N, C-alpha and C positions, 0 to 999 in steps of 0.2 A: 565517475560511478559511486552512486549512493547505496549504504548497506544502512537497512531499518528492521534493528531486531523487531520482533512482535512480543507486545507482553503477555499477549495471550500464553506462551508458553512458559511465563515465568514462574515465579515462588509466589501465588498469590497471596500468602501470609506475611509478604514482604514488600509490597510494592515501590515505595522508596528507594530501599533497598537497590532491589533488580533494576529502578531506573538509572539510581546512581551508577551502576556496575555499567551498565548501556551508557552511561557518556563520559565515565574515565575508558571505553572501551575505544572511545573516537569515532562510534556507529555517529553519521551525520542525522540520523531522525531517528527517533522512537516512536514504533508503528502502535496505533490502539483500534481493534477492533471493537465497534458497539453494537452488540447485537440483541434484537427487543424481542425473541422468542414466538416473531408472528412471521416477517420477512423473511426469516432463518429459523431451524428450529433449535436454537439454543439462545443464553442469555449473558451477556459478561458482563462491563463498566457502563456505568452512568459517568456524568461528568464530574460528580465528585472525587471517582479516580484520576482524570486527566488532571483537576484542582489539585489532585494530593501529590502526584508525582511532576507536574509543573517546575518545585524549586530543585527537585534532584535531578531535571534534565534541562540543560540552558541551549539545548540548540531545537531544531524542529519535532513539533510534536503533531503527528501525519494520524490524524483521524478519519475511520473507514466507517460510515454508517451503512449497515445492514438492518433498517430499519421501513417500515411500510409508513410511518409520520414522521419523517425527520423535518418536516416544517416548522413541530413544536418542537424541536431539540436544536436547532441551528442558534440561536441566540444565547441556551444555555452552553453549550459546548465552545462555545467560540468564548463567553465570559469566565469560562473557565481555563481556557489559555491555550486552547489548541492553536493551531498554526496554519494549519490544511484540512478541509475538511472534504470528503470526498464521499458522492451518495451514487444510486443506480441507478443506470439506462433504463433497468426494467420499469423503471415509474412510472415512463410514456411521458404523458402529458405535462407533468410535475415537473421534468426535469429542468426546462426554459427558467421559469420563476424559482426553481429553488438553487440553480448556479447563479443568479443575480444577486439572491438572497445573500447566498455563501461571500460575495464580492463586493458586496453591498457592506457586509461585516467585517471589511477589511483583512479577509482570510486568503489562502489561497484556494483555488478551488479545483477539484478533482472529479472523475466519473470515470464510473468502475462497471466490468460486462461482466457476468456471468458464461461459464464454460458451454450452456446450451443457447446460450442469446448469439445468434446473427452479429460478426464483429460491424457489419454495415449500420447499424442504429447505431452506432457511435458516430460517424462519419458527418450530421450536421450541427451538430456541437464541439466538433473539433478546435475551433476556431476561437471558441469561449472558455477553454480551461487551459491550466497550469499542468496537469496531469491526469493521464488515461491510466488507469488501473486496469490490469487482466488478468481476473483470479483464474489460477490454473489448478485450481479446484472446485468443486462446489460447497459454496460456502456455508459455516455453520460449526465446525469443531475443527482443531488443528491437528496435527500430523498425519493427514490424510497423502497418498501417493500422487502426485502430480501427473495430469493429464496431458501426453504428448501432442493432444489434439490442438492444442490451446497455442503450439507454435506457429501454427498458418498467421492467429489471429497478430500475435507481435508484428511478424513479419509485414501484413499489410499495415497496418497503423503507423509502424515504421516508415514506408512507404509513402503514405499519405504525408505524414508529417515534413517530410522533405520534397515532395510533389508541390504540397502548399507554402512551404517556407514560414514553416511554425516552430517553437520554440519548446511545447510543452514536455514533463516526459513522460517515458512508457515505465509504469513501476508493474512487477508480477507480483502477487503471494499465491502461495499455497503449495506446500512440497519443495519449497528452495532448500537445497544443499549446495556445496561446492559445485561439481558437477551440473547439475541443473543450473546453476548461475551460469555458469559459461556458456550452456547452449540458447538460452535467452538470451544472452548478451551478443552472439552472433547472430541472434535473428532481429538485435534491435533493441532490447530491453537497456534500460539503463539504470534502475533504481530494483532492487532488492528485498523485497519482504523476506525474514527468516523467523522462524522461532523456534522449534526445536534443535535445529544444527546449529544453532546459534548458542543459547541458553542452555545447551545441555553441558556446554565446555567449561570445565573452570575459569579456564583462561580463554575469557571473553572476548578482551581485547585482541589476542594471537589469531581467535576465529573471524573477526569482523578483517580485520587484517587478510587474513588467507582469501575471504572472500572476495573482497576489493579486489585483489591482485589479477586474482584468477579469471574474474569478471572483465576488468581491466584487460587483459593481455588476449581472450577470448573475442573482442569487442575490435580487434587489429587483425583476427586470423582471418586469411582469406577464401579458406576452406569453407565449404558450404557441410550444412547442417545435413 
């Protein structure tokens, strides 16, 4: 199980400090939501923020591009130090060339789906990715409540992964706390983006360890959701 604290919920005045705190916590990934004010109604970070936090987090920087024109951003974010770059299936005909471009830059390839989008839109791309990100809130702002109707999407993607013999990770992002992480782990998720529910804790390390333990135990639970 991978826990990925979301920088969007951190103290914006102290990005370096917060990234270092996430590193000390033992979190495997640090998640960065990149919003352009067009694909989603908010603006967040640019490549310079990735570059700024790179020295403070020595493990995976997980960059999620919620942007209308990711093609102009892939190289800058790759150069800034991203390890994994995720784009959205809602981009339609642009998806395949974008996935290939990310791969050509030597980065892990992710593909995200928003709550209103049919999960079947992901299936043609499953063999091309390292990560499927199932958004469990409508993207754009942190602190939203988890959308329960997204759980069957996790189950379906997990079933396809097994049926097709693939190895991509299943990441969830939106309203994730310990209880929701357990629910998503039982459904097949193995990578958990959490913002407020982690960064609000003074001892981030304990919070990360607890979420990882709860998710791991839940993934072994034979009980149905």
